[in-house]
N, C-alpha and C positions, 0 to 999 in steps of 0.2 A: 677209295673214297666212297664208292657206292656201298660197300659192305658196311662201313661205319654209319652211313645214313640209314641203311636198312636196320642195323642193330638199334640205333637211336629211336627210330620209328617204332620198332617192336617193343622196346622198353617203355616208351611213352604210352603206347596203346595199352600195354599190360597194366601200367600204373593207373591209367584212367578207368579201365574196366574194374580194377580191384577197388578203387575208392567208391565207385558208384554202388557196388554191392554192399559195402560196409557202412556207408554214410546213411544217417537217418534212421538207425535202428531205434525202435521204441519198445518200451514195455507198457502193458495195459493192465489196469486194475479196476475192479468194480467198486464204486463208491455209493453209499447210501447216507443221506443226511438231510438236514434242514437248513434252508437259506436264511441267514441271519442279517445279512446286509448286501447291498449291491452298489457298485461304483460304475455308472454309465460311462464316465470319461475314460476310464481304463479298461472297461469291459471285463470286470472281475466280480466274482461272487464270493462272499464270506460264507463258508459252509461249516456247520457243526456236524461233523461226520462220525459215523461209527467206525470201529477199528477195521482196518483192511488187513486180513490175514497175510502173513509173510511180507508185509510192507510197512505199515505204521499203526500205532495205537490210535484210539479214538481221540480226536482233537478238532478244534475250531481253527480253520485256516482259510486264507484267501487264495482263490484259484482263478487264473485267467480263463475265460470262456472262449473256446476256439471259434465258434460260429456266432455271428451277430444274431441270426434267427433264434438260436438256442438262448442267447442272452436275453433277447427281447421278450421271451415267453415267461421269464422268471419274475417272481414277486417275493418279497420278504415274507417268511412264514411257510413257503412251499416246501413240502417234503419231496426229495428228488432221488432218482437213481441216475448214475452217469458213469462214464469211463474216464479214469485218470490216465492220461498219456504222458509217459516219462521218457525223455530222450536220454541218450548216453551222456550228453553234456550236462544233464541235470535240470533242463528246462521242463516245465510241465504245463498242462492245461486240461480242461474238461471238455468232453464232447459227448454226443449221443444222449443229451439230457432228457430224461423223462420225468414229468411231474406225476407224483403218485396221488391218486384220489384217496381222500380220507375214508377209513373204514366206517361202514354204517352199522 
């Protein structure tokens, strides 16, 4: 009985450690674009973004903003640079938002 419990414990421990290493894998892409709309209730920004090489063509799309502080700094018309975080499951959000100063 002790051997069976030991094997069960080792298998369970192995499964737990394996899932924690693979869970939450994200890919990150640099985004540049212009904020065209904001939705405070859902903390999303509609961004007219340039093409992201090896990811997607230029398009206007709504992005959840990960941080409330990042969201609160945004205004319609802002030109931004940010990171698109894409999970294995397909969920995505923006983080590390930087508002670009207009060229003089």
